[in-house]
Backbone as CSV, one residue per row, in Angstrom:
resi,resn,N_x,N_y,N_z,CA_x,CA_y,CA_z,C_x,C_y,C_z
1,UNK,-10.549,-4.373,26.016,-10.191,-2.682,25.097,-11.482,-2.087,25.109
2,UNK,-11.704,-0.996,25.889,-12.880,-0.478,26.304,-13.544,0.426,25.160
3,UNK,-14.853,0.453,24.901,-15.065,1.411,23.250,-14.105,2.227,23.168
4,UNK,-14.154,3.349,24.457,-13.732,4.582,23.915,-12.246,4.881,23.474
5,UNK,-11.470,3.375,24.060,-10.021,3.200,22.599,-10.308,2.569,21.655
6,UNK,-11.328,1.957,21.452,-11.137,1.398,19.677,-11.339,2.354,18.866
7,UNK,-10.665,2.267,17.923,-10.286,2.424,16.725,-11.277,2.937,16.154
8,UNK,-11.152,3.979,15.049,-12.505,4.440,14.560,-11.811,4.490,12.923
9,UNK,-12.615,3.932,12.186,-12.443,3.782,10.628,-13.583,4.217,10.039
10,UNK,-13.163,5.467,8.678,-14.235,6.157,8.033,-14.332,5.742,6.679
11,UNK,-14.839,5.766,5.531,-14.502,6.294,4.297,-14.736,7.003,3.935
12,UNK,-15.661,7.866,4.019,-16.280,9.074,3.386,-15.456,10.267,4.056
13,UNK,-15.241,11.397,2.905,-14.774,11.120,1.246,-13.670,10.527,1.672
14,UNK,-12.697,10.961,2.092,-11.249,10.042,2.360,-11.181,9.045,3.498
15,UNK,-10.948,7.742,3.007,-10.449,6.619,4.450,-9.670,7.207,4.804
16,UNK,-10.056,7.198,6.506,-8.904,7.243,7.017,-9.663,6.492,8.719
17,UNK,-8.096,6.203,9.550,-8.401,5.270,10.495,-8.251,6.035,11.562
18,UNK,-8.332,6.557,12.902,-7.826,7.209,13.955,-8.248,6.144,15.575
19,UNK,-6.952,6.265,16.236,-6.867,5.727,17.189,-6.166,6.520,18.317
20,UNK,-6.288,6.063,20.092,-5.535,6.928,20.938,-4.702,5.482,21.332
21,UNK,-3.552,5.745,21.531,-2.547,5.005,22.474,-2.875,5.033,23.753
22,UNK,-2.522,3.694,24.319,-2.316,3.735,25.803,-2.216,5.004,26.734
23,UNK,-0.846,6.251,25.993,-0.132,6.926,27.040,-1.426,8.082,26.306
24,UNK,-2.162,8.227,25.263,-3.207,9.207,25.143,-2.945,9.951,23.889
25,UNK,-2.152,9.517,23.226,-1.354,10.414,22.015,-2.736,9.204,20.473
26,UNK,-2.968,10.665,19.862,-3.975,9.969,18.902,-2.641,10.033,17.763
27,UNK,-3.257,8.581,17.382,-2.727,8.403,15.834,-3.747,8.065,14.857
28,UNK,-3.549,8.574,13.356,-4.186,8.623,12.490,-3.997,8.416,11.011
29,UNK,-4.262,7.656,10.639,-3.551,7.152,8.940,-5.172,7.324,8.288
30,UNK,-4.237,8.161,6.939,-5.591,8.719,6.087,-5.301,7.702,4.501
31,UNK,-6.092,7.142,4.270,-5.785,6.815,2.679,-5.636,7.348,1.594
32,UNK,-5.540,9.053,1.461,-5.403,9.670,0.114,-3.941,9.485,-0.112
33,UNK,-3.376,9.034,0.799,-1.699,8.698,0.396,-1.264,6.933,-0.202
34,UNK,-2.293,6.274,0.165,-2.815,5.025,-0.555,-2.367,5.208,-2.191
35,UNK,-2.498,5.898,-2.563,-2.676,5.757,-4.122,-0.825,5.928,-4.570
36,UNK,-0.132,6.664,-3.726,1.083,6.666,-4.072,2.537,5.485,-4.174
37,UNK,1.890,4.681,-3.216,2.567,3.418,-2.908,2.361,2.327,-4.412
38,UNK,1.120,2.629,-4.195,0.305,1.245,-5.304,0.464,1.980,-6.710
39,UNK,0.894,3.068,-6.380,1.064,3.310,-8.241,2.805,3.447,-8.674
40,UNK,3.088,2.924,-7.493,5.126,2.630,-7.662,4.833,1.760,-7.937
41,UNK,4.314,0.519,-7.406,4.331,-0.653,-7.179,3.842,-0.941,-8.588
42,UNK,2.806,-0.359,-9.297,2.383,-0.949,-10.570,3.329,-0.357,-11.627
43,UNK,3.921,0.564,-11.201,4.755,0.953,-12.138,6.120,0.124,-12.798
44,UNK,6.871,-0.205,-11.111,7.836,-1.536,-11.052,7.512,-2.583,-11.770
45,UNK,6.851,-3.198,-11.434,6.201,-4.197,-12.112,5.525,-4.282,-13.655
46,UNK,5.184,-2.892,-14.161,5.488,-2.945,-15.724,6.090,-2.932,-16.458
47,UNK,7.644,-2.552,-15.616,8.775,-2.001,-16.332,9.363,-3.187,-15.929
48,UNK,9.316,-4.086,-14.757,9.716,-5.092,-14.490,9.682,-6.526,-15.039
49,UNK,8.273,-6.822,-15.541,7.833,-7.700,-16.162,8.206,-8.162,-17.265
50,UNK,8.058,-6.823,-18.328,8.876,-7.042,-19.336,10.332,-7.256,-19.573
51,UNK,11.225,-6.744,-19.089,12.532,-6.974,-18.924,13.119,-8.163,-18.104
52,UNK,11.994,-8.798,-17.706,12.494,-10.461,-17.159,11.992,-11.165,-18.442
53,UNK,10.937,-11.115,-18.648,10.825,-12.102,-20.144,11.475,-11.788,-21.065
54,UNK,12.304,-10.698,-21.028,12.817,-10.550,-22.416,14.600,-11.453,-22.244
55,UNK,14.756,-11.342,-20.246,16.196,-12.008,-19.965,15.887,-13.537,-20.469
56,UNK,14.966,-13.751,-19.814,14.496,-15.414,-19.800,14.386,-15.904,-21.393
57,UNK,13.670,-15.254,-22.064,13.780,-15.657,-23.645,14.820,-15.560,-24.420
58,UNK,15.877,-14.797,-23.705,17.882,-14.338,-24.363,18.375,-15.676,-23.839
59,UNK,17.938,-16.362,-23.017,19.006,-17.490,-21.806,18.180,-18.569,-22.040
60,UNK,17.045,-18.885,-23.227,16.519,-20.113,-23.441,17.618,-20.617,-25.053
61,UNK,17.807,-21.563,-24.828,18.785,-22.254,-25.474,18.132,-22.343,-26.901
62,UNK,18.209,-22.327,-28.174,17.739,-22.911,-29.166,16.587,-21.878,-29.740
63,UNK,16.653,-20.396,-29.230,15.837,-19.709,-29.772,16.522,-18.243,-30.304
C-alpha cells in the first residue's frame, strides 16, 4: 500500500479515520457517534445484570 493510500487517524478535536478505497471513494468514520452505542450497551447491561441475578436467586432451591 502506497503512503498516499494509507488512512489517516486523528484524535483532536473529534476522533476520526479517513481513507480512500481502491476505486477512489473517500471513506471516513468519526468518533462522535461512538458514545451512542457505548451508552446503549451500558444501559442494557445495567438493566440485564440485576434481572439475571434476581432470576438466579429465585431458582436457587432452599432460598
